[in-house]
N, CA, C and O atoms as a DFTB+ gen file, in Angstrom:
284 C
 N C O
     1  1      81.158      99.002     109.662
     2  2      81.866      98.580     108.481
     3  2      81.477      99.486     107.312
     4  3      80.305      99.829     107.158
     5  1      82.432      99.867     106.506
     6  2      82.211     100.780     105.390
     7  2      81.547     100.065     104.222
     8  3      81.796      98.885     103.973
     9  1      80.691     100.804     103.505
    10  2      80.052     100.238     102.324
    11  2      80.905     100.435     101.077
    12  3      80.568      99.925     100.009
    13  1      82.006     101.172     101.205
    14  2      82.890     101.396     100.074
    15  2      83.931     100.284      99.995
    16  3      84.451      99.853     101.024
    17  1      84.244      99.814      98.783
    18  2      85.283      98.794      98.667
    19  2      86.637      99.389      99.042
    20  3      86.853     100.589      98.878
    21  1      87.538      98.570      99.538
    22  2      88.861      99.089      99.906
    23  2      89.589      99.597      98.666
    24  3      89.395      99.100      97.557
    25  1      90.436     100.606      98.888
    26  2      91.219     101.194      97.812
    27  2      92.587     100.506      97.795
    28  3      93.269     100.430      98.817
    29  1      92.969     100.016      96.640
    30  2      94.248      99.333      96.527
    31  2      95.197     100.134      95.645
    32  3      94.785     100.767      94.673
    33  1      96.455     100.093      96.002
    34  2      97.509     100.690      95.194
    35  2      98.658      99.707      95.149
    36  3      98.953      99.022      96.129
    37  1      99.293      99.651      94.014
    38  2     100.479      98.812      93.854
    39  2     101.641      99.709      93.459
    40  3     101.507     100.586      92.605
    41  1     102.775      99.475      94.088
    42  2     103.961     100.274      93.830
    43  2     105.137      99.367      93.491
    44  3     105.224      98.229      93.953
    45  1     106.019      99.892      92.687
    46  2     107.320      99.301      92.469
    47  2     108.314     100.226      93.153
    48  3     108.306     101.433      92.908
    49  1     109.159      99.683      93.997
    50  2     110.146     100.481      94.715
    51  2     111.537     100.120      94.215
    52  3     111.954      98.962      94.264
    53  1     112.238     101.126      93.739
    54  2     113.634     100.952      93.339
    55  2     114.489     101.723      94.324
    56  3     114.149     102.837      94.722
    57  1     115.599     101.121      94.714
    58  2     116.498     101.823      95.625
    59  2     117.939     101.589      95.205
    60  3     118.295     100.540      94.669
    61  1     118.752     102.603      95.467
    62  2     120.149     102.510      95.129
    63  2     120.935     103.481      95.992
    64  3     120.390     104.398      96.607
    65  1     122.242     103.240      96.010
    66  2     123.145     104.120      96.749
    67  2     124.129     104.694      95.747
    68  3     124.784     103.954      95.013
    69  1     124.229     105.987      95.718
    70  2     125.143     106.632      94.782
    71  2     126.542     106.662      95.364
    72  3     126.727     106.930      96.552
    73  1     127.517     106.388      94.529
    74  2     128.903     106.411      94.963
    75  2     129.287     105.163      95.726
    76  3     128.494     104.232      95.867
    77  1     130.498     105.155      96.211
    78  2     131.018     103.989      96.916
    79  2     131.085     104.186      98.427
    80  3     131.401     103.252      99.164
    81  1     130.792     105.389      98.885
    82  2     130.835     105.684     100.312
    83  2     129.600     105.084     100.986
    84  3     128.478     105.459     100.644
    85  1     129.779     104.161     101.936
    86  2     128.620     103.545     102.591
    87  2     127.782     104.512     103.418
    88  3     126.655     104.184     103.789
    89  1     128.314     105.704     103.716
    90  2     127.555     106.693     104.492
    91  2     126.688     107.581     103.602
    92  3     125.956     108.434     104.105
    93  1     126.764     107.390     102.295
    94  2     125.950     108.167     101.364
    95  2     124.496     107.763     101.513
    96  3     124.179     106.584     101.674
    97  1     123.612     108.754     101.458
    98  2     122.178     108.473     101.599
    99  2     121.690     107.617     100.435
   100  3     122.125     107.772      99.294
   101  1     120.784     106.722     100.758
   102  2     120.133     105.922      99.722
   103  2     119.116     106.777      98.991
   104  3     118.546     107.713      99.551
   105  1     118.904     106.443      97.758
   106  2     117.881     107.112      96.949
   107  2     116.803     106.086      96.612
   108  3     117.073     104.896      96.456
   109  1     115.580     106.585      96.506
   110  2     114.444     105.714      96.249
   111  2     113.611     106.290      95.114
   112  3     113.471     107.506      94.984
   113  1     113.063     105.407      94.301
   114  2     112.109     105.781      93.273
   115  2     110.882     104.906      93.476
   116  3     110.969     103.679      93.432
   117  1     109.749     105.539      93.698
   118  2     108.491     104.838      93.916
   119  2     107.606     105.071      92.698
   120  3     107.357     106.213      92.312
   121  1     107.133     103.984      92.097
   122  2     106.310     104.071      90.894
   123  2     104.959     103.440      91.187
   124  3     104.884     102.278      91.585
   125  1     103.893     104.208      90.990
   126  2     102.552     103.647      91.159
   127  2     102.211     102.903      89.874
   128  3     102.170     103.496      88.797
   129  1     101.969     101.610      89.994
   130  2     101.788     100.771      88.823
   131  2     100.502     101.078      88.055
   132  3     100.472     100.926      86.833
   133  1      99.452     101.501      88.734
   134  2      98.190     101.776      88.059
   135  2      98.291     102.996      87.136
   136  3      97.686     103.015      86.064
   137  1      99.047     104.004      87.548
   138  2      99.086     105.270      86.811
   139  2     100.430     105.570      86.162
   140  3     100.502     106.402      85.257
   141  1     101.483     104.915      86.601
   142  2     102.824     105.215      86.113
   143  2     103.451     106.426      86.776
   144  3     104.584     106.790      86.462
   145  1     102.719     107.057      87.696
   146  2     103.243     108.231      88.404
   147  2     104.465     107.835      89.222
   148  3     104.507     106.749      89.800
   149  1     105.466     108.726      89.269
   150  2     106.724     108.437      89.960
   151  2     107.066     109.530      90.956
   152  3     106.766     110.706      90.751
   153  1     107.706     109.107      92.045
   154  2     108.199     110.032      93.066
   155  2     109.611     109.608      93.437
   156  3     109.891     108.418      93.580
   157  1     110.498     110.579      93.593
   158  2     111.866     110.302      94.005
   159  2     112.107     110.806      95.420
   160  3     111.563     111.831      95.831
   161  1     112.930     110.070      96.157
   162  2     113.222     110.413      97.558
   163  2     114.698     110.209      97.846
   164  3     115.331     109.290      97.326
   165  1     115.230     111.084      98.682
   166  2     116.587     110.918      99.198
   167  2     116.430     110.576     100.669
   168  3     116.025     111.427     101.461
   169  1     116.738     109.370     101.039
   170  2     116.638     108.940     102.424
   171  2     115.321     108.228     102.723
   172  3     114.274     108.548     102.162
   173  1     115.408     107.278     103.603
   174  2     114.261     106.462     103.989
   175  2     113.174     107.271     104.682
   176  3     111.988     106.992     104.507
   177  1     113.565     108.267     105.465
   178  2     112.588     109.052     106.216
   179  2     111.593     109.750     105.297
   180  3     110.395     109.765     105.578
   181  1     112.080     110.327     104.202
   182  2     111.170     111.029     103.296
   183  2     110.243     110.061     102.567
   184  3     109.088     110.396     102.305
   185  1     110.727     108.878     102.238
   186  2     109.881     107.849     101.619
   187  2     108.778     107.427     102.578
   188  3     107.611     107.364     102.192
   189  1     109.132     107.140     103.810
   190  2     108.147     106.709     104.799
   191  2     107.132     107.806     105.094
   192  3     105.949     107.522     105.285
   193  1     107.582     109.053     105.132
   194  2     106.659     110.171     105.355
   195  2     105.631     110.252     104.218
   196  3     104.441     110.445     104.469
   197  1     106.083     110.106     102.997
   198  2     105.180     110.118     101.855
   199  2     104.143     108.997     101.962
   200  3     102.952     109.236     101.763
   201  1     104.584     107.792     102.272
   202  2     103.653     106.660     102.367
   203  2     102.650     106.854     103.505
   204  3     101.465     106.563     103.345
   205  1     103.116     107.339     104.636
   206  2     102.217     107.582     105.761
   207  2     101.177     108.644     105.401
   208  3      99.990     108.478     105.680
   209  1     101.627     109.725     104.784
   210  2     100.720     110.798     104.385
   211  2      99.687     110.285     103.384
   212  3      98.505     110.615     103.486
   213  1     100.123     109.496     102.436
   214  2      99.219     108.938     101.429
   215  2      98.182     108.034     102.074
   216  3      97.005     108.094     101.719
   217  1      98.598     107.203     103.010
   218  2      97.654     106.306     103.696
   219  2      96.632     107.090     104.499
   220  3      95.446     106.757     104.490
   221  1      97.080     108.129     105.194
   222  2      96.167     108.911     106.020
   223  2      95.188     109.724     105.180
   224  3      94.044     109.919     105.590
   225  1      95.615     110.197     104.021
   226  2      94.718     110.945     103.137
   227  2      93.600     110.059     102.598
   228  3      92.480     110.526     102.393
   229  1      93.900     108.791     102.369
   230  2      92.913     107.857     101.824
   231  2      91.988     107.287     102.887
   232  3      90.926     106.756     102.564
   233  1      92.381     107.392     104.151
   234  2      91.588     106.799     105.223
   235  2      90.343     107.640     105.498
   236  3      90.406     108.869     105.453
   237  1      89.212     106.992     105.780
   238  2      88.031     107.751     106.226
   239  2      88.369     108.529     107.494
   240  3      89.236     108.117     108.264
   241  1      87.693     109.639     107.710
   242  2      88.004     110.530     108.836
   243  2      88.005     109.796     110.167
   244  3      88.879     110.056     110.994
   245  1      87.065     108.892     110.408
   246  2      87.000     108.220     111.707
   247  2      88.089     107.167     111.862
   248  3      88.379     106.760     112.987
   249  1      88.707     106.709     110.763
   250  2      89.767     105.712     110.842
   251  2      91.160     106.332     110.844
   252  3      92.127     105.653     111.189
   253  1      91.284     107.593     110.470
   254  2      92.589     108.206     110.302
   255  2      93.408     108.184     111.590
   256  3      94.596     107.865     111.544
   257  1      92.821     108.509     112.720
   258  2      93.572     108.521     113.973
   259  2      94.000     107.126     114.356
   260  3      95.115     106.949     114.847
   261  1      93.154     106.116     114.152
   262  2      93.522     104.746     114.459
   263  2      94.714     104.302     113.613
   264  3      95.638     103.671     114.128
   265  1      94.699     104.622     112.337
   266  2      95.804     104.224     111.449
   267  2      97.087     104.938     111.826
   268  3      98.162     104.342     111.774
   269  1      96.995     106.202     112.205
   270  2      98.186     106.955     112.592
   271  2      98.816     106.326     113.829
   272  3     100.040     106.233     113.921
   273  1      97.999     105.899     114.772
   274  2      98.521     105.282     115.991
   275  2      99.176     103.932     115.681
   276  3     100.144     103.557     116.344
   277  1      98.667     103.197     114.688
   278  2      99.252     101.905     114.323
   279  2     100.608     102.075     113.669
   280  3     101.492     101.237     113.848
   281  1     100.789     103.179     112.891
   282  2     102.048     103.408     112.204
   283  2     103.082     103.841     113.202
   284  3     104.229     104.090     112.833
């Protein structure tokens, strides 16, 4: 068990679809509530990739592979 307290992040996720065509890609805006930092994404895949990468970067080295397998 780690002696470091867990790291928490809170996000606000905004999503919308531009135009009236249902085949148009969704857009996402992710805002980190602690810092106000914002990231924009076109499509769900890029949003999920960002979140996965962020989680793996924060994970201790011995836990990173376990977390990747869970995702």
